[in-house]
C-alpha positions as CSV (number, residue, x, y, z in Angstrom):
1,X,0.0,0.0,0.0
2,X,2.6,2.6,-1.1
3,X,0.2,5.3,-1.5
4,X,1.2,9.0,-1.2
5,X,5.0,8.8,-1.3
6,X,5.6,8.0,-5.0
7,X,6.2,9.9,-8.1
8,X,2.9,9.8,-10.0
9,X,4.3,11.8,-12.9
10,X,6.5,8.8,-13.6
11,X,3.6,6.4,-13.1
12,X,1.4,8.3,-15.6
13,X,4.3,8.2,-18.1
14,X,4.6,4.4,-17.7
15,X,0.8,4.2,-18.1
16,X,0.9,5.9,-21.4
17,X,3.7,3.7,-22.6
18,X,1.8,0.6,-21.6
19,X,-1.3,1.7,-23.3
20,X,0.4,2.3,-26.7
21,X,2.2,-1.0,-26.4
22,X,5.8,0.1,-25.8
23,X,6.5,-2.4,-23.1
24,X,7.8,-5.5,-24.9
25,X,8.2,-9.0,-23.4
26,X,11.5,-10.7,-23.8
27,X,10.2,-14.2,-24.6
28,X,7.6,-15.8,-26.7
29,X,4.6,-17.7,-25.5
30,X,4.7,-21.5,-26.0
31,X,2.7,-22.7,-29.0
32,X,0.4,-24.9,-26.9
33,X,-2.2,-23.1,-24.9
34,X,-3.5,-24.6,-21.6
35,X,-7.2,-25.3,-21.1
36,X,-8.9,-22.3,-19.5
37,X,-11.0,-23.2,-16.4
38,X,-14.4,-21.7,-16.0
39,X,-15.5,-20.1,-12.8
40,X,-19.0,-19.1,-11.5
41,X,-19.6,-16.8,-8.5
42,X,-21.8,-18.8,-6.1
43,X,-21.3,-17.5,-2.6
44,X,-25.0,-16.8,-1.8
45,X,-26.1,-20.0,-3.4
46,X,-23.9,-22.0,-1.1
47,X,-24.9,-20.0,2.1
48,X,-22.1,-17.4,2.3
49,X,-23.6,-14.0,2.8
50,X,-20.7,-12.2,4.6
51,X,-20.2,-8.5,3.9
52,X,-17.0,-6.8,5.2
53,X,-17.4,-3.3,6.8
54,X,-14.3,-1.2,7.3
55,X,-14.9,2.3,8.6
56,X,-16.0,5.3,6.6
57,X,-16.9,5.0,2.9
58,X,-14.6,7.9,2.0
59,X,-11.7,6.2,3.9
60,X,-10.3,8.9,6.1
61,X,-7.6,6.7,7.6
62,X,-5.2,4.1,6.2
63,X,-6.4,1.3,8.5
64,X,-9.9,1.7,7.1
65,X,-8.7,1.0,3.6
66,X,-6.4,-1.9,4.4
67,X,-9.2,-4.5,4.6
68,X,-8.9,-8.0,5.8
69,X,-8.2,-11.6,4.8
70,X,-10.0,-14.9,4.9
71,X,-8.8,-18.1,6.5
72,X,-9.8,-21.7,5.4
73,X,-9.6,-24.5,8.0
74,X,-11.4,-27.6,9.1
75,X,-12.3,-26.4,12.5
76,X,-14.2,-29.4,13.7
77,X,-12.2,-32.2,12.1
78,X,-15.0,-33.5,9.8
79,X,-12.8,-33.4,6.7
80,X,-14.7,-30.4,5.1
81,X,-13.1,-27.0,4.9
82,X,-14.8,-24.2,6.8
83,X,-14.3,-20.4,6.1
84,X,-13.5,-17.6,8.6
85,X,-13.9,-14.0,7.4
86,X,-12.1,-11.2,9.2
87,X,-14.0,-7.9,9.5
88,X,-13.3,-4.2,10.1
89,X,-14.8,-1.5,12.3
90,X,-18.0,0.6,12.2
91,X,-18.7,3.5,9.9
92,X,-18.7,6.6,12.1
93,X,-21.4,8.2,9.9
94,X,-23.7,5.2,10.6
95,X,-23.8,5.0,14.4
96,X,-26.9,2.9,14.5
97,X,-25.5,0.1,12.3
98,X,-24.5,-3.2,14.0
99,X,-20.9,-3.4,15.1
100,X,-19.0,-5.6,12.5
101,X,-17.7,-8.9,13.8
102,X,-15.6,-11.7,12.3
103,X,-17.7,-14.5,11.0
104,X,-17.2,-18.3,10.8
105,X,-19.1,-20.2,8.1
106,X,-19.2,-24.0,8.8
107,X,-19.3,-26.4,5.9
108,X,-22.4,-28.6,6.2
109,X,-20.5,-31.6,4.7
110,X,-21.9,-31.1,1.2
111,X,-20.4,-27.9,0.0
112,X,-23.0,-25.6,1.5
113,X,-22.4,-23.4,4.6
114,X,-24.1,-22.0,7.6
115,X,-23.1,-19.1,9.8
116,X,-21.7,-20.7,13.0
117,X,-20.2,-17.5,14.4
118,X,-22.1,-17.3,17.6
119,X,-21.5,-20.9,18.7
120,X,-17.8,-20.8,17.7
121,X,-16.8,-18.0,19.9
122,X,-14.9,-16.4,17.1
123,X,-17.3,-13.5,16.4
124,X,-15.0,-10.8,17.8
125,X,-15.3,-7.1,16.8
126,X,-12.7,-4.5,16.2
127,X,-10.6,-4.1,13.0
128,X,-9.3,-7.6,12.6
129,X,-6.9,-8.2,9.7
130,X,-5.9,-11.9,9.5
131,X,-6.3,-15.3,11.1
132,X,-4.2,-18.4,11.2
133,X,-5.5,-21.8,12.3
134,X,-2.9,-24.2,13.7
135,X,-2.6,-26.8,16.5
136,X,-0.3,-24.9,18.9
137,X,-1.1,-27.2,21.9
138,X,-0.7,-30.5,20.1
139,X,-4.1,-31.9,21.0
140,X,-5.1,-32.7,17.4
141,X,-7.4,-29.8,16.6
142,X,-6.7,-26.4,15.0
143,X,-6.7,-23.3,17.3
144,X,-7.0,-19.8,16.0
145,X,-4.7,-16.7,16.2
146,X,-6.4,-13.4,15.2
147,X,-4.4,-10.3,14.2
148,X,-6.0,-7.0,15.1
149,X,-5.4,-3.4,15.0
150,X,-4.2,-4.2,18.6
151,X,-4.4,-6.3,20.7
152,X,-4.2,-9.7,19.0
153,X,-6.1,-12.8,20.3
154,X,-5.3,-16.6,20.6
155,X,-8.3,-18.9,20.7
156,X,-8.1,-22.5,21.9
157,X,-10.3,-25.1,20.1
158,X,-12.2,-27.6,22.3
159,X,-12.2,-30.1,19.5
160,X,-15.7,-29.4,18.2
161,X,-15.0,-26.0,16.7
162,X,-15.9,-24.0,19.8
163,X,-13.1,-21.6,20.9
164,X,-12.0,-20.0,24.1
165,X,-9.9,-16.9,24.3
166,X,-6.5,-17.9,26.0
167,X,-4.6,-14.8,25.0
168,X,-3.6,-13.6,28.5
169,X,-2.3,-16.9,29.7
170,X,-0.5,-17.6,26.4
171,X,1.4,-14.3,26.3
172,X,0.6,-13.6,22.6
173,X,-1.6,-10.5,22.9
174,X,0.6,-8.1,20.8
175,X,-1.1,-4.7,21.2
176,X,0.2,-3.1,18.0
177,X,-1.3,-2.8,14.5
178,X,-0.7,-6.4,13.4
179,X,-1.3,-7.6,9.9
180,X,-0.4,-11.2,9.2
181,X,0.9,-14.2,11.2
182,X,2.4,-17.6,10.5
183,X,2.9,-20.8,12.5
184,X,5.9,-23.1,12.1
185,X,8.3,-25.3,14.2
186,X,11.4,-23.1,13.7
187,X,13.5,-24.9,16.4
188,X,12.5,-28.5,15.7
189,X,11.2,-29.3,19.1
190,X,7.9,-30.6,17.9
191,X,5.6,-27.7,18.6
192,X,4.5,-24.7,16.5
193,X,6.1,-21.3,17.0
194,X,4.4,-18.1,16.0
195,X,5.6,-15.1,13.9
196,X,3.5,-11.9,13.8
197,X,3.9,-9.1,11.2
198,X,3.3,-5.6,12.5
199,X,2.6,-2.6,10.4
200,X,2.7,1.1,11.5
201,X,2.1,3.1,14.7
202,X,-1.2,4.7,13.6
203,X,-4.4,5.7,15.3
204,X,-7.1,8.1,14.3
205,X,-5.7,10.6,16.8
206,X,-2.2,10.4,15.4
207,X,-3.4,10.8,11.9
208,X,-5.5,13.8,12.8
209,X,-2.5,15.5,14.4
210,X,-0.5,15.0,11.2
211,X,-3.3,16.6,9.1
212,X,-5.0,13.4,7.8
213,X,-5.1,14.3,4.1
214,X,-2.6,14.7,1.3
215,X,-3.2,15.8,-2.3
216,X,-3.7,12.9,-4.7
217,X,-4.1,14.2,-8.3
218,X,-6.2,17.2,-7.0
219,X,-8.2,15.1,-4.5
220,X,-8.0,14.5,-0.8
221,X,-6.6,11.1,0.2
222,X,-5.5,9.6,3.6
223,X,-1.8,9.6,4.6
224,X,0.1,6.5,3.6
225,X,2.5,4.3,5.6
226,X,5.6,6.4,5.2
227,X,3.9,9.1,7.2
228,X,4.1,6.9,10.3
229,X,6.7,5.0,12.2
230,X,7.0,1.3,11.3
231,X,6.3,-1.3,14.0
232,X,8.7,-4.1,14.8
233,X,7.6,-7.7,14.1
234,X,7.6,-10.4,16.8
235,X,8.7,-14.0,17.0
236,X,7.0,-16.1,19.7
237,X,8.7,-19.3,20.7
238,X,6.3,-22.0,21.9
239,X,7.3,-23.2,25.4
240,X,5.3,-26.4,25.1
241,X,3.0,-25.7,28.0
242,X,0.5,-23.4,26.5
243,X,2.7,-20.3,26.7
244,X,4.9,-18.4,24.4
245,X,8.1,-16.3,24.9
246,X,9.0,-13.3,22.8
247,X,12.5,-14.1,21.5
248,X,12.5,-11.8,18.5
249,X,15.8,-10.1,18.8
250,X,17.7,-13.0,20.4
251,X,16.7,-15.3,17.5
252,X,18.0,-12.8,14.9
253,X,14.7,-11.3,13.6
254,X,16.4,-7.9,13.1
255,X,15.7,-6.3,9.7
256,X,18.2,-4.0,8.0
257,X,15.5,-1.3,8.4
258,X,12.1,-1.5,9.9
259,X,9.3,-2.0,7.4
260,X,5.6,-2.0,7.6
261,X,5.0,-5.8,7.5
262,X,2.1,-7.2,5.4
263,X,2.9,-10.8,4.9
264,X,4.8,-13.7,6.6
265,X,5.6,-17.1,5.2
266,X,7.5,-20.0,6.8
267,X,9.1,-22.1,4.0
268,X,12.3,-24.0,3.3
269,X,13.8,-21.9,0.6
270,X,17.3,-23.2,0.9
271,X,16.3,-26.9,0.9
272,X,18.1,-27.8,4.1
273,X,15.2,-29.2,6.1
274,X,14.3,-26.3,8.3
275,X,11.9,-23.4,8.0
276,X,13.1,-20.1,6.8
277,X,11.0,-16.9,7.0
278,X,10.0,-14.5,4.3
279,X,8.5,-11.2,5.3
280,X,6.8,-8.9,2.8
281,X,7.1,-5.2,3.7
282,X,5.2,-2.2,2.5
283,X,7.4,0.7,1.4
284,X,10.6,-1.1,2.4
285,X,12.8,-4.0,1.2
286,X,11.3,-7.4,2.0
287,X,13.1,-9.6,4.5
288,X,14.4,-13.2,4.3
289,X,15.5,-14.8,7.5
290,X,17.6,-18.0,7.0
291,X,17.3,-20.6,9.7
292,X,20.5,-22.2,11.0
293,X,18.7,-25.4,11.8
294,X,18.2,-24.5,15.5
295,X,15.7,-21.7,15.2
296,X,18.2,-18.8,15.0
297,X,18.1,-16.6,11.9
298,X,20.2,-14.4,9.7
299,X,18.6,-11.8,7.4
300,X,19.7,-12.4,3.8
301,X,17.1,-10.9,1.5
302,X,19.3,-8.6,-0.6
303,X,22.1,-11.2,-0.9
304,X,19.6,-13.8,-2.1
305,X,18.0,-11.4,-4.6
306,X,14.6,-11.2,-2.8
307,X,14.7,-7.8,-1.1
308,X,14.1,-5.6,-4.2
309,X,13.2,-6.1,-7.8
310,X,15.8,-6.1,-10.5
311,X,14.9,-2.4,-11.0
312,X,15.7,-1.7,-7.4
313,X,12.1,-1.2,-6.4
314,X,10.8,-2.2,-3.0
315,X,7.4,-3.7,-3.8
316,X,4.3,-3.0,-1.8
317,X,4.3,-6.8,-1.1
318,X,0.6,-7.0,-0.3
319,X,0.2,-10.6,-1.4
320,X,2.6,-13.5,-1.5
321,X,2.1,-16.8,-3.4
322,X,4.7,-19.5,-2.9
323,X,4.8,-22.4,-5.4
324,X,7.1,-24.5,-7.6
325,X,6.0,-22.6,-10.6
326,X,8.7,-24.0,-12.9
327,X,8.5,-27.5,-11.4
328,X,12.2,-27.8,-10.7
329,X,11.6,-29.0,-7.1
330,X,12.1,-25.8,-5.2
331,X,9.8,-23.0,-4.1
332,X,9.5,-19.7,-6.1
333,X,7.8,-16.6,-4.8
334,X,5.2,-14.4,-6.5
335,X,4.9,-11.0,-4.8
336,X,2.1,-8.5,-5.5
337,X,2.8,-4.8,-6.2
338,X,0.9,-1.5,-6.0
339,X,-0.3,0.6,-9.0
340,X,2.8,1.5,-11.1
341,X,4.6,-1.7,-10.1
342,X,4.5,-5.1,-11.7
343,X,3.4,-8.1,-9.8
344,X,6.7,-9.9,-9.7
345,X,8.0,-13.5,-9.8
346,X,11.3,-14.5,-8.1
347,X,12.6,-17.8,-9.4
348,X,14.5,-20.0,-7.0
349,X,17.7,-21.1,-8.8
350,X,19.0,-23.0,-5.7
351,X,21.8,-22.2,-3.3
352,X,19.9,-19.1,-2.1
353,X,20.0,-17.4,-5.5
354,X,16.7,-15.9,-6.7
355,X,16.2,-14.2,-10.1
356,X,13.5,-11.6,-10.9
357,X,11.9,-13.3,-14.0
358,X,8.8,-11.1,-14.1
359,X,9.2,-10.0,-17.7
360,X,10.4,-13.4,-19.0
361,X,7.5,-15.2,-17.3
362,X,4.8,-12.7,-18.3
363,X,3.5,-12.9,-14.8
364,X,3.3,-9.1,-14.5
365,X,1.2,-8.9,-17.7
366,X,-1.6,-6.3,-17.3
367,X,-0.8,-5.7,-13.6
368,X,0.9,-2.3,-14.0
369,X,-2.4,-0.5,-13.6
370,X,-3.8,-2.7,-10.9
371,X,-3.5,-2.7,-7.1
372,X,-3.1,-6.3,-6.1
373,X,-3.8,-7.6,-2.7
374,X,-4.7,-11.3,-2.6
375,X,-2.4,-13.6,-4.6
376,X,-2.7,-17.4,-4.6
377,X,-1.1,-20.2,-6.6
378,X,-2.9,-23.4,-7.5
379,X,-3.3,-25.7,-10.5
380,X,-6.8,-24.5,-11.5
381,X,-6.9,-26.7,-14.7
382,X,-5.2,-29.8,-13.4
383,X,-2.4,-29.7,-16.0
384,X,0.4,-30.1,-13.5
385,X,1.6,-26.5,-13.6
386,X,0.7,-24.0,-10.8
387,X,-1.3,-21.0,-12.0
388,X,-1.8,-17.6,-10.3
389,X,-5.0,-15.8,-9.2
390,X,-4.9,-12.2,-8.0
391,X,-7.6,-10.2,-6.1
392,X,-7.4,-6.5,-6.9
393,X,-8.8,-3.3,-5.6
394,X,-7.5,0.3,-5.1
395,X,-7.1,2.0,-1.7
396,X,-8.6,5.4,-2.5
397,X,-12.3,5.7,-3.4
398,X,-11.5,9.0,-5.1
399,X,-9.5,7.3,-7.9
400,X,-12.8,6.9,-9.7
401,X,-12.3,10.7,-10.4
402,X,-8.8,10.3,-11.7
403,X,-8.8,9.5,-15.5
404,X,-5.3,7.9,-15.4
405,X,-6.4,5.3,-12.9
406,X,-8.5,2.2,-13.6
407,X,-11.0,2.8,-10.7
408,X,-11.5,1.9,-7.1
409,X,-13.2,-1.5,-7.8
410,X,-11.1,-3.7,-10.1
411,X,-11.5,-7.1,-11.7
412,X,-9.6,-10.2,-10.6
413,X,-6.9,-11.7,-12.7
414,X,-6.2,-15.3,-13.7
415,X,-2.7,-16.2,-15.1
416,X,-2.4,-19.7,-16.5
417,X,0.9,-21.4,-16.5
418,X,1.9,-22.9,-19.9
419,X,4.7,-24.8,-18.3
420,X,8.1,-23.7,-16.9
421,X,6.6,-20.6,-15.4
422,X,5.4,-18.9,-18.6
423,X,2.0,-17.3,-18.0
424,X,-0.9,-15.9,-20.0
425,X,-3.6,-13.7,-18.7
426,X,-6.9,-15.5,-19.4
427,X,-9.1,-13.4,-17.1
428,X,-11.6,-12.5,-19.8
429,X,-12.0,-16.2,-20.8
430,X,-12.6,-17.7,-17.3
431,X,-16.4,-17.0,-17.2
432,X,-18.5,-13.8,-17.1
433,X,-18.6,-13.8,-13.3
434,X,-14.9,-13.8,-13.1
435,X,-14.6,-10.2,-14.5
436,X,-16.9,-8.7,-11.8
437,X,-15.2,-5.6,-10.3
438,X,-14.8,-5.4,-6.5
439,X,-12.5,-3.7,-4.0
440,X,-10.9,-7.1,-3.2
441,X,-8.4,-7.8,-0.4
442,X,-7.8,-11.3,1.0
443,X,-8.1,-14.5,-1.1
444,X,-7.6,-18.2,-0.5
445,X,-8.0,-21.5,-2.3
446,X,-9.9,-24.6,-1.3
447,X,-12.0,-27.4,-2.7
448,X,-15.1,-26.5,-0.7
449,X,-17.3,-29.2,-2.4
450,X,-14.6,-31.9,-2.7
451,X,-15.2,-32.4,-6.4
452,X,-11.5,-32.4,-7.2
453,X,-10.9,-28.9,-8.5
454,X,-9.6,-25.7,-6.9
455,X,-12.1,-23.0,-5.9
456,X,-11.4,-19.4,-4.7
457,X,-12.8,-17.4,-1.8
458,X,-12.3,-13.6,-1.7
459,X,-13.0,-11.1,1.0
460,X,-14.0,-7.7,-0.4
461,X,-13.7,-4.3,1.2
462,X,-17.2,-2.9,2.1
463,X,-18.8,-5.6,-0.1
464,X,-20.0,-9.2,-0.2
465,X,-17.6,-12.0,-0.3
466,X,-17.1,-13.9,-3.6
467,X,-16.9,-17.7,-4.0
468,X,-15.5,-18.5,-7.4
469,X,-16.6,-22.1,-8.0
470,X,-14.4,-24.0,-10.5
471,X,-16.8,-25.4,-13.1
472,X,-14.3,-27.5,-15.0
473,X,-12.0,-30.4,-14.0
474,X,-9.9,-31.4,-17.0
475,X,-7.0,-33.7,-16.2
476,X,-6.3,-36.2,-13.4
477,X,-5.6,-34.9,-9.9
478,X,-4.7,-35.9,-6.4
479,X,-5.3,-34.2,-3.1
480,X,-3.2,-34.9,0.0
481,X,-3.8,-33.9,3.6
482,X,-0.6,-34.2,5.6
483,X,-1.3,-34.7,9.3
484,X,0.6,-34.9,12.5
485,X,0.3,-38.0,14.8
486,X,-2.7,-36.4,16.5
487,X,-4.5,-35.6,13.2
488,X,-3.8,-31.8,12.9
489,X,-2.2,-30.2,9.8
490,X,1.5,-30.9,9.6
491,X,2.6,-27.4,8.8
492,X,6.2,-27.4,7.4
493,X,5.8,-30.8,5.7
494,X,6.4,-31.0,2.0
495,X,5.5,-33.3,-0.8
496,X,7.6,-34.0,-3.9
497,X,5.3,-35.5,-6.6
498,X,6.8,-37.1,-9.7
499,X,4.7,-38.1,-12.7
500,X,5.8,-38.9,-16.3
501,X,9.3,-37.5,-15.7
502,X,8.2,-34.2,-14.1
503,X,8.5,-33.3,-10.4
504,X,6.6,-30.7,-8.5
505,X,7.1,-29.6,-4.9
506,X,4.4,-28.3,-2.6
507,X,4.8,-27.3,1.1
508,X,2.0,-27.1,3.7
509,X,2.0,-23.4,4.8
510,X,0.0,-21.9,7.6
511,X,-0.2,-18.5,5.8
512,X,-0.8,-17.3,2.3
513,X,-1.9,-14.5,-0.1
514,X,-2.8,-11.2,1.7
515,X,-3.7,-11.8,5.3
516,X,-5.1,-15.2,4.5
517,X,-4.8,-18.9,4.9
518,X,-5.4,-21.6,2.2
519,X,-6.9,-25.0,2.8
520,X,-4.5,-27.4,4.5
521,X,-5.2,-30.0,1.7
522,X,-2.6,-29.9,-1.0
523,X,-3.9,-30.1,-4.6
524,X,-1.9,-31.6,-7.4
525,X,-3.0,-31.5,-11.0
526,X,-1.6,-34.6,-12.8
527,X,-2.5,-33.9,-16.5
528,X,-2.7,-37.3,-18.1
529,X,-0.6,-39.1,-15.5
530,X,-2.3,-41.7,-13.3
531,X,0.3,-43.3,-11.0
532,X,2.5,-40.6,-9.4
533,X,5.2,-41.2,-6.9
534,X,4.9,-39.3,-3.7
535,X,7.9,-38.4,-1.4
536,X,6.9,-36.8,1.9
537,X,9.4,-34.8,4.0
538,X,8.0,-34.5,7.5
539,X,8.8,-31.6,9.8
540,X,10.8,-34.0,12.1
541,X,13.1,-34.9,9.2
542,X,11.6,-38.3,8.3
543,X,11.3,-39.0,4.6
544,X,8.8,-41.5,3.3
545,X,7.9,-42.7,-0.2
546,X,4.5,-43.8,-1.4
547,X,4.9,-45.5,-4.8
548,X,2.7,-45.5,-6.8
549,X,0.0,-43.3,-5.4
550,X,-3.6,-43.4,-6.7
551,X,-5.0,-40.6,-8.9
552,X,-8.3,-38.9,-8.8
553,X,-8.8,-39.1,-5.0
554,X,-8.3,-37.3,-1.8
555,X,-6.0,-39.1,0.7
556,X,-4.9,-38.4,4.3
557,X,-1.3,-39.2,5.2
558,X,-0.7,-39.2,8.9
559,X,2.7,-39.2,10.5
560,X,3.1,-42.0,13.0
561,X,6.1,-43.2,15.0
562,X,6.0,-46.7,13.5
563,X,5.8,-45.2,9.9
564,X,3.2,-43.0,8.3
565,X,0.1,-44.5,6.7
566,X,-2.8,-43.6,4.4
567,X,-5.5,-43.4,7.0
568,X,-8.3,-42.3,4.5
569,X,-8.7,-42.4,0.8
570,X,-11.8,-41.3,-1.1
571,X,-12.5,-40.8,-4.8
572,X,-13.9,-37.4,-6.0
573,X,-17.5,-37.3,-7.0
574,X,-17.8,-38.3,-10.6
575,X,-14.3,-39.8,-10.8
């Protein structure tokens, strides 16, 4: 959200060049085009009627425009993904309106949902931004950490999807303006630690003292992040007894310069078996903390080629999508940018060497005039190659009055992977509902109806949520739920799937996109392959091979001391 502190004259110049076709790609598209999946927006039809509210309609303050994410998790362990929407605060001009609260929609076990907010105990008010579901207490169910515009909250699951606030006894109630969080076992002791991204020291009172407004192309707009002091992030180490200790500085979480954190991802980027940490910052270089194997970190983003783009630009980094886009068995990073920046792809070349391949890959195609928030990677057409979806929307309502801008509400974008991380924008071919304009923020992927294709859920600012139901399932596919011994998601585990001479890696992450969380079920498109080999790398270092694995089914792999096993296997409907 790099809003006021940028040179808009330069941006408008680039805009003109873009529109007359002077930006030229450096590579040609492959001759074979992938099958374009079709999507239909079906939120209301399936029982999801959530509408996010975030302050005033004119957006006087930055925190009103930031919006919120959406988290996908199986909260009651019935095998069906539920959806948790984060919400904002009331509109001061509408004092009689109900106070907005976060809402949990429970899956009925058939792909339809009901509002279970009241029973769940998760219906909290007050400018929430993100949530992460994970089993911090190792009892086999997913608990919930909610990031707020201070203080944050930790909720403990009783096993049925009913939650109790245990923030005070856990020691995780960070009072600052938090954005995203991520769980991962950074020190290898068998329990999940917690990282929290913090943004800026901002309140309405502070903003009012600074003057509130700046001139945006002749119109009033709220002050952006560089007008405020950035807040430090925090790393909580799990003590194994229901409490956490703040060990941020002692563990090496010390950025070169404080940035306004927007995204956090635990992932093994150097392929050494432990979890590294990528942090996306707004208006500052991103951070990459390399784990030494014991939970101590060294910041290495610039050395690795991840801190800035090849043009030396610090991206707004509002959305992060991690996937093996080129299927070379390591994790690449797609990072979203603000208007005037390209959404960028950083290709992992091994040995902590990343290359900005945005132009070569075409992944920034048509993104220069967008403001991208949610960004997710998934194989939407089951052809083996991970694709990209972006949820877009501006931050200033007044951009509708600025001819050079594309508007406040923006369409989503779908980039299909031809293979080897070469993309084509097929947004206008993915169905008429897919081009609906919205002020979108968080986005996540799931197979809500368990029919074997990947659907998309989007949280929209001051508007109804969207559920983009995938209407087509070409190609074979396989879904894998990786679980701990107690049956909870085994965050940090990874799968290497090999089929017909190609290998793809996926990791189970507790965070994704913009302030969001994807389903804990990994989805692999197989194309024409039918008997893939699966290699699982568990968080405790154990490696197991399942060969051959079945196609066209959902399977649960559970880590057990005597050797992991397939504890459930079910064919997709119609397979």
